[in-house]
C-alpha positions in Angstrom: -96.2 -70.2 -63.1 -95.3 -70.5 -66.7 -98.0 -70.1 -69.3 -96.8 -72.9 -71.6 -96.5 -75.9 -69.3 -97.8 -74.9 -65.9 -94.3 -75.2 -64.3 -94.0 -73.2 -61.1 -91.1 -70.7 -61.3 -90.1 -67.3 -62.4 -88.0 -65.5 -65.1 -84.8 -64.2 -63.8 -82.5 -61.4 -65.4 -79.0 -62.8 -65.9 -75.7 -61.3 -67.2 -73.4 -63.7 -69.1 -70.0 -63.7 -67.4 -68.4 -64.6 -70.9 -69.9 -61.9 -73.2 -71.6 -59.6 -70.7 -74.9 -59.4 -72.4 -78.1 -59.4 -70.4 -80.9 -62.0 -71.0 -83.9 -63.6 -69.2 -84.1 -67.2 -68.3 -86.9 -69.2 -66.8 -85.9 -70.5 -63.4 -88.1 -73.5 -62.0 -88.8 -73.5 -58.3 -88.0 -77.4 -58.1 -84.5 -77.0 -59.7 -83.1 -73.7 -58.6 -79.6 -74.8 -59.2 -79.9 -75.8 -62.9 -77.2 -74.4 -65.2 -78.2 -71.7 -67.6 -77.0 -71.3 -71.3 -76.5 -67.7 -72.6 -78.7 -67.0 -75.6 -76.1 -65.0 -77.4 -72.7 -66.8 -77.0 -74.1 -70.3 -75.8 -71.7 -70.2 -72.8 -73.2 -72.5 -70.1 -72.9 -71.2 -66.5 -74.2 -71.7 -63.0 -76.1 -68.6 -61.7 -76.1 -67.5 -58.0 -78.9 -69.8 -57.2 -76.9 -72.9 -58.3 -73.8 -71.9 -56.2 -75.8 -71.5 -53.0 -76.0 -74.6 -50.7 -79.5 -76.1 -50.4 -81.6 -74.9 -47.6 -81.5 -76.9 -44.3 -84.3 -79.3 -43.8 -86.5 -78.5 -40.8 -86.3 -81.0 -37.8 -90.1 -81.7 -37.9 -89.9 -82.5 -41.6 -87.4 -85.3 -41.1 -89.8 -87.7 -39.4 -92.8 -89.0 -41.1 -96.2 -87.6 -39.7 -97.4 -90.9 -38.2 -94.0 -91.4 -36.4 -94.1 -87.8 -35.2 -97.6 -88.3 -33.8 -96.8 -91.6 -32.1 -93.8 -90.1 -30.2 -96.0 -87.2 -28.9 -98.7 -89.5 -27.5 -98.4 -90.5 -23.7 -96.9 -94.0 -23.1 -99.6 -94.9 -20.4 -103.2 -93.6 -20.7 -104.7 -92.4 -17.5 -106.9 -95.0 -15.7 -110.1 -94.2 -13.9 -110.2 -94.6 -10.1 -113.8 -95.7 -9.7 
C-alpha cells in the first residue's frame, strides 16, 4: 500500500531495455500491465507483468451470487406425509 494515496500495490525493481540502468517503479495491483517509463532515458516499455495474459476467471465467479444460490436449491421442496 502506498503511503501517498493509499493505492494497493508494490515497488518493483526494473531494468531498462534501452539504456540498461536499474530503477524502481510503483506497480499498482489493479493495473499490473501498465507501461513503465525509464527515469533516466524516458524510454517507455512494458514489463513482464504487462506481457503476461490475464489470469483466468474462476467458474464460480462468473455467475452472480443470487443466480448461483438459486441453481443450488432443490426444484421441489419435500412434502410432509401426515
